[in-house]
N, C-alpha and C positions, 0 to 999 in steps of 0.2 A: 751518850745520846745518840741514835744513829740517824742519819738524814739521807733521804734518797733524793737525789737531785735529777732533774729530767729537763731534757731540752728536746722539745718536738717539733720536728718540722712536718711538711705536708705528706710525705712519704716516709720518714724516719723517726726514730727515738734514740737519742743519745742519753746515756745514763751512767751515774755513779752512786754507789753506797759509802758513806763515809761516818766513821765514828767519831764524834767531837768532844768526848768526854774530859780529855786531858790536852793532848794536841791532836789535830786533824790526823786521822789515819784511814787510807783508802782500804776499803774491805774487797770491792769489786766494781768492775766497770764493763761497758760494753756499748753495742749499738744493734738497734733493729732497723733493716733496711728493706727498701723495696715493698713498703705496706700496700697491699691493695693489688700487687702483681703474682702471677704463679710462681715467680722464682724469689719469692721472700727469703730474706737471710736474719739469722739471729746470732751474734757473738756476745760471748760472755767470758770474762777474764777474771776470776778471783784471785786475790794476792796469795801468793805462794802455792797456786795450784795450775793445772794445765788449763789452757785456753779451749773453750767449747765453742763449735761452730755447727750451727744446723741451718740446713737449707729447706725450706718447707715455705708453702703458702702460707701468707699471715694477711688476713683478711682485711682487718683494721685495727687502728690504734688499740682497742680494747683487747683484742686477741694478743697485740705486741706486749702491752702492758702485763697482762695475765701471765705470758710466758716468762716475762722478768721476774715476776714475783715468785713465781712456781720454781723458779731455778735458784733463786736467793735462798730458799727453805729446803732444796733438794737435798736428800740425806747424802748422796755422793758429791756433788757439786757446789752445794750451798754453803753460805758463810752465815746463815742465821738459823736458829731453831724452829722460830715461828714468826709468822708475820707480825706479831704482836710486839715484836723487838724493833719495828720501825717506828720511831717516835714523831717524825714530821717528815713532809714531802716539799721540796722547794722546786720552782718550776722558773725557768728562763723563759720570760716574755720578751719579745722583739720591742713593741711599742707601747709606750705609756703615756704618749701625747702629752698634754699639758695637765693632765688629772694627776699623774704620779711623780713626783720628785723624789720618792725613796720607795724601798721596798714595802710590801703590805701583807697583812695576813688575807688570806682569800675569803671574800664574803660575797653575797648575792650581788651586792651593788660593784664590787670589784669585778665580778664577771660580766656584768653588764657593760661597763666601761671598756674593759678588754673586746668584746665584741663590737661595740660602736666603733672602736679603733681599727677594726677589720678593713673598713673602707679605705683607710690609707697605709694599711699594711697586710694587703691580701694575701700575701705569700707565707705570712708569719702567725700573725694574730689568731686566726681561725683555727692553725694548727696547736698553738700553745692552748687555746681555750679548750680544744679537744682534749688535751692532755690534763687539763685539770679536772674538767668533768669526769673524765674516765676513771681518774685515779680517786675521786669524790666516792664513786660506786664501788670500787674495789677495796678502799681503806676508809669507810664514811667515817670512823671516829679520829681519824689522824688529821692534825692541823696540816693546814697547805699554806704556803708563802710564794707569794709574785715578785720575781726581781725582774727589773726592767733594763734593758739596753739603753734606755734613753734618759733615765733618771737623772743621772749624773749631770748631765748637759742641761739640766731645767736651770741652771745658775747663769747661762749665757745671757749677756745684756740685749736689750732689744735691738741695739744696732749691729749686733751681731747674727741676729735670726731672722729679721724681716726682709724679706726679698723686694726687689725693685719691679713689682708687680702692683696693679691697683689693690689698696690696703683692704677694700672689701673681700678680697679673697682670703685674707687672713681672718677677717672677722666672721665670715660665713662658713670657710670651710677649714680654717686653723691651718692654712698653708703657710709653712715657715720651716726655718731649719732647725732640727731636731738633734741629730747626731746619733750614732751608734757605738757599740763596742765600750759602753761608758762603764760596764763593771771592770773591765781590764784596764781601761786607762786609770782608774780611780786605785784599783789594786796595785798595779806596777810603781804608780807615782809614791803610795804610801808605803810600800815595800821598801823601795829605793831611799826614802828619807829615813826610815828606820836604821837600815844598814849603814847609812853615812852619819847618823847621829844629829840629823837635821829637824827643826821645826818646819814642817810644811808649810804653816801658814806664813813664812817668812821667805818663802822662795817661789821662783818663776821656773817653770818646768815645760818641757816640750815632749810629749810622750808620742812615739812612733809605732802603732800597732800594725805591723806589717806582714800579712798573709794573703790568701787569695782574694779574701776581702782585706781591705785596709783603710785605716784612718789614721789621722795625727790631731791631737788636741794640745791645745794652750791652757796650762793649769797655772792660775796665780792666786797664792794665798791660800792654796787646797781646794779651789774651786775652777771648774771649767769655765773658760771664757769665750772660747771659739774652738770650732772643730771643722773637720773638713768634710764629713757626710752631711748630708742635709735633709730634706724632706723626707727622702729614701736613701736606702745604703749606697745608690748607684752615682751619688756626687763626690766630688773630691778628687782623690787620686785615681790615676789609671790603674786597675786592679787586674786580677786574674781574668775575668770575662767581661767586667763592668768598664763602661767608657769612661767614668770618673767626669769631671768638668767638660762640658761641650757646649760649642755655640748652639742654643736653640735653632738660630736661623739655619744652621748646616744640617740638623735632624729634620727640619722642614722640608729643606730641599731634597734630601735623599728619600723622605716618604713620598713626595711628589715625583720624582723621577722614577723611584722603584713601584710606586704603587702600594705602598705600604699602609695597613691598617693599624689602629693604636695596639692591638695585641701583637703585631708583627714588629712595630716600632719599640714595644717594650722588650721582646725577645732580643732585638737589635743591641740595644744599650745596655741590657743585663747579661746577656748569655753568649753574645757573639763578637764581642769588643775587648777592650782591655788589650793585655799583652797578647792573649790568643789571637785577637783580630789582626794586630799589627803584624806578629809574626808569622800567622798562618802555622804555627808548629804546634803550639801547647800553651795552656794557662799554668803549667807547673814550671816553676823558675829552675828546677834542676834540669829539666828536659831542655829549656831555653839555653841554659848555660853549655851543655853538651853541644847543642846546635851552633851555638855561636862560636864556641873551640873548633867545630868542623868546618867553619868558613861561612855559616849563614848568616848574611847580612841583616835581613830582617830580624832575626832573633836578637842579633846584637843592638838593633834600633830599639827593638821593644824595651829590653833592658835598660838602653840610655834613656828612654823616655819615662820610665819608672822612676830610675834614680833622680833624674831632673826634677820631676814632679815633687819628689819628697824633699828635695833641697829647697825649692821654692816655698813650700810650705813651711819649713822650718824658718826661713829668712822672713817670712810673713808674720809668724807668730811671734819672732823675736822682736819685730817691730810694733806690733801689738800690744806687747808687754813691756816694751822699752828694755830690752833685755832678755837674756836665758841665762839660769844658773845651772841646770841639768837637762842633758838631752838623754832620752831613753828608748832603747830598742827593745821590742817584744814581739810577740808573734811567731808564726812557724818560719817566716824570712827572717824577720828582725833577730831572732834567737839563734839561728843557725846559719844563714847566708853571709859569711865574712865577707866575700868580695862586694857585696851591696853596701855592707855598712862602711867597709873602706871609701868606697866610690862617694858615698853621700857625706862623709866626713871631709872629703879632700877639698882643698881650696876653701875653706871657711874660716881663713885666719881671722877676718872682720869680727868674728863672733867668739875669738878666743878658743876655737875647738881645734884639738890636735891630738890624734889618737896614736897609741903604740901599735903600729901595723903587725909587728911580731907577734904581740900578745893576741890582738884581734884574730890572727889566724888561727889561733888554738882554741877559740872560744866557741862552744856548741852547747845549747840547751843548759846553761848553767848562769848564775849571777856573777857578774864581773865589772870592775871598773877597767874602762878602755883607754882613758885619757892619760896623757904623759904627766908628769908631776908638774911641770912647769906651764901646764895648759890654764887658761883663766876659765873655761867652763868644762863642767863634769859630762862625762859621757859614759853611759853604761847599758849593759844588757841586763834586762830584768826578766826572769822567767814568768809569765802569767799563769793564772789558775783561777778562770771565772767560776769553775764548779766549786772550788773552795769559797769564793765570795759569796755565791748563792748559798751554799751551806751554814757559813756563818750568820748571814741575816736570816735566814729561815730558823737557826737555832735560836737567835736573839728573840725573834718575833713569836716563838713557838712556847716560850717559858711562860 
């Protein structure tokens, strides 16, 4: 069974084609970027063949998806003989609200709910819905599945998701903590338990998805019971360009002083803040590290703030679960930034955390146990694969 996985942004489409017959095999992947601009870009990488890059205007998502499909069956570059070999399409959808606690087959009702949730996820859900509707036109006979970033966190207890604002705003507008990166948190927790031979329903796990967007989740008995992102992905950890947890009074004060409107305030907390805002250098942790090593004090401060945030959330979630059996690092930073992992795990003796720093320094983009043999708490690096999760759910729901 061949599954096409799509992740549509407002001006981009990330895609993978996987064969799911025996074990998952990646056939091709790529990205369409700068949709709607004159300098559009299409990247296509088939397994075992050279990468193809095309620079051309890509007017809209329909044109971008048509380009993907035509390239997949291209006589020279393609990996399929015909589009009939695509058996299902899985879509990443950012926000499922309280409607969706699991992945679903796309129906008219599904689309209506995704559209309604565009009010609280205006940067993501409309683009996700565009992807679904476009693919319905291009491959009308092929089943489609929606996989939601928020669904894993629908097990949060009310005490963890209700905000300290008038309750009527939850009742009227569904303003509450939702959490994101759910497919990644669920995947790495289950994968780690398989590798350790553990029953996930008996364990307390803290998953740290650390990348340009970053979140931490407390998983007890296999269920998410708390998570750092909130009503939107701007909450929680200080991230690449997102502010994370911020005193709302401070934001109101800045808006008043600077004369910022709502749109400008949204840009401030989502695109101008985080480690980029603190450092004035970059949102890229590699560039921050280079700057720090060159003596840039604000770059060093940005890294310190990020690491301190991660440590605080781990401590908070250990308290929420009355302990922790396993801490997982995943995501671009979690899987590859050894100094960040080392710094996060330092001085956490109270939790029984002790890692082998020499081993940690050798681990990049592979699954590994980092803790020393005498450590009470397991610490692991687990590579995430959100596209695989989407493909697996799509295969299951398309049969």
